[in-house]
C-alpha positions as CSV (number, residue, x, y, z in Angstrom):
1,M,4.2,-5.4,-13.2
2,D,4.5,-9.0,-11.8
3,L,6.4,-7.7,-8.7
4,F,3.7,-5.1,-8.1
5,S,0.9,-7.7,-8.4
6,R,2.7,-10.0,-6.0
7,S,3.3,-7.2,-3.5
8,W,-0.2,-6.0,-3.7
9,T,-1.6,-9.5,-3.2
10,A,0.7,-10.0,-0.2
11,L,-0.4,-6.6,1.3
12,R,-4.1,-7.4,0.9
13,T,-3.6,-10.8,2.4
14,A,-1.7,-9.6,5.4
15,V,-4.3,-6.8,6.1
16,A,-7.3,-9.1,5.6
17,E,-5.9,-11.6,8.1
18,L,-5.4,-9.0,10.9
19,P,-8.0,-9.0,13.7
20,D,-9.8,-5.7,14.0
21,E,-8.1,-4.9,17.3
22,D,-4.7,-5.1,15.7
23,F,-5.4,-2.0,13.6
24,A,-5.2,0.1,16.8
25,Q,-1.8,-1.2,17.7
26,P,1.5,0.6,17.1
27,S,3.2,-0.3,13.9
28,G,6.9,-0.5,13.3
29,C,6.9,3.1,12.2
30,T,7.2,5.6,15.1
31,G,4.0,7.4,15.8
32,W,1.9,5.3,13.3
33,L,-0.7,2.8,14.2
34,V,-1.2,-0.3,12.0
35,R,-4.2,1.3,10.4
36,D,-2.2,4.4,9.5
37,L,0.5,2.3,7.9
38,A,-2.0,0.1,6.0
39,C,-3.9,3.1,4.7
40,H,-0.6,4.7,3.6
41,L,0.5,1.6,1.7
42,V,-2.9,1.3,0.0
43,V,-2.9,5.0,-1.1
44,D,0.7,4.6,-2.4
45,A,-0.3,1.5,-4.4
46,Q,-3.2,3.5,-5.9
47,D,-0.8,6.3,-6.8
48,V,1.4,3.8,-8.6
49,L,-1.5,2.4,-10.6
50,I,-2.6,5.9,-11.6
51,T,0.9,6.8,-12.6
52,L,1.2,3.7,-14.8
53,V,-2.0,4.6,-16.8
54,T,-1.5,8.3,-17.0
55,P,-0.3,9.3,-20.5
56,A,2.7,11.6,-20.8
57,E,4.6,13.0,-23.7
58,A,7.8,13.4,-21.8
59,E,10.4,10.7,-21.1
60,P,9.8,9.0,-17.7
61,T,11.8,10.3,-14.8
């Protein structure tokens, strides 16, 4: 969980420091703007948190 917390903090810090106009710039991912990539990373982080707190009877995969 420590690695997730550190990564999440780093992502939030990086995004918070971007000027608004940078969100409309191309990212390092072909066809994605910076805002697309930032949203994708935030949604994925939310999915991780949901997965961590979702009870399951089966062994983890």
